[in-house]
C-alpha positions, 0 to 999 in steps of 0.5 A: 033788170027792167029799170036798166033796159028802160034807161037804155030805151029812154036814151034811144027815145030821147036821141030820136026825139031830139034829132038834129034835123029837127032841133039843130045840131047844138040844141039837139046835143044839149037837150039830148045830154040834159034829159039823158042825164036826168034819167041817169040821175033818177036811177042813182038817186031813187034807188033803194040801199039794196042796189049796189054791193057797198051801198048798205055799208055806206048807209049803215055808217052814215046813220051811225055818224050822229053817234060820234063827235064831229071831230072824230074821224077815226071810227071808220076807215073811209077817207077824210074828205068823204067823212067830212061830207057825210058828217056835214050832211048828217049833222044838218039832219039830212036823210040818207036818201037826200045824202045819196041824191047829193053824192049822185049829183056830185058824181054825175054833174062833172061827167055830164059837163065833161061829155058836153064840153069835149065829146064829138058824139054825145049819144055814143059817149052817154051809151059808153058811160052807161054800158061800159062798167062806169055806170055799174061801178059808180052805183056801188063804189060811192067814194071812188065814183066821187073821186073819179068825177073830181079827177074829171074836173082836174082834167078840165082845169088842166085844159081850160085854165087861163093861167101860165103853165106852171100855175095850171099844174099846181091847180091840177095837183090841188084838185087831184089832191081833193079827189084823193081825200075821197078815195086813195085810188085817185093818186093815179091822176098825179102821174098824168103830169110827167106824161105831159112832158113827153112830146109825142104820143109815140113816145108816151106809148113806148114809155108806158109799154117799157114801164109796164114790162119792167113793172111785171118783174118787181110788181110784188115789191111795188105793191108791198110798198103801196100797201104799207104807204096807203094802209090798204090791207085788202091789196094782194101783193102776191096775186098773179096778173090776170090777162083777161078779155077786158085788158085785151080790149083796153090794149086794143083801144090804146093801140087804136088811139095811138094810131089815130093820134100819130096820124093827127100829129103828122097832119098837124106838123104838115099843116103848121109852119115853124112860126105858127108852131113856135107861137103855139108852144108859147101859149102853153098847155092848152094849145100844146096838147089838144083835148083828145091828145090829153085823153089819149095820154091818160088812157095809155097810162091806165094800162100801166096801172092795170098791169100794176094792180090788176083789175081788183075791185079794191083798187081800180086806179086805172078807172080814174085814168081810162074813164076818158074813153067816154069821150076819147073813143067817140072822138077817135071814131069821128076822125075816120072817113065817113063810111068807116065812121058810120060802121064804127058807130053802129058796131060800137053801139051794138058792142057796148049794149051787148057788153052791158047785158053780158058783163053787167046785167047777167053776172050782176057783179056789183049787186045792182040787181034787182033794182028797187026804188027806195020807197019799196022797202 
């Protein structure tokens, strides 16, 4: 537990050292984020194979790759993208620890860039990433963690591409398809594109709400189809939907995001003339929907996948979509009035640290405790 508490303390100390009053806002943000993610990377890369429930299995299969022909992709159920990466590294003679460092970088670098480019509060974004389930899950679910980070790259392509809208969609689908080659749960990111055609956040919220309610009635049939299509034997088609505290929390956040975004949309309609709005619409997706708007759409859509799959660790498609919370929540808070914003930031810091302690460290759900360095084995 000491390593994770030390990580949190390190993040706070880096935040204090690189205070904006001493370094300037931009340099403070850049240095804080860089050194914080160096610490996080060290936690990922220097760990023993006992840290993370699935890691011993990943290591065992990696070491066994050399016993199979390079062209053999049928000896394990892993997706072919992950198998190809593993085979290349193994046949190059890279040790398991170096391979783990490579995949850790593949997981963390897109998250680092995503926060750096889009977050209005990089400290809170980093804290949410560490404290709210993504950090612990990424320590164990290597394939899905890589897929999730590739989906963040797809989001950045969607928002940053200079091409025409149609080609941007093709680029997005291509990158998401790469993510699916690492973990099938990334298919959820395909569904963001249809959501982009709904003009208002209010419309998105209404559509997802109706789709989620309708889904409950035919949930088992949909799961049976998905189980057959993706050959996901671990998927329980007859499991009941558990409405736990985490789902209630996520629905609350979705409602908060919708309210804030509707307010922003109303302000935008008031501030822009018809001519300006027409010009904006001609420029394409980058200006049709700002970054926060796309993040909120993704987060709302994740609620549907929670209703469909539940929160089973074997699927977790919703995490592909709601990982944007690391940016969308700090950005939503930044839109509040000054006093409300300060209270919301303080509350969020205490809430997520408490969540990390009570939901990650105490139950040790993914066997990330005790933390051991690889040289201690």
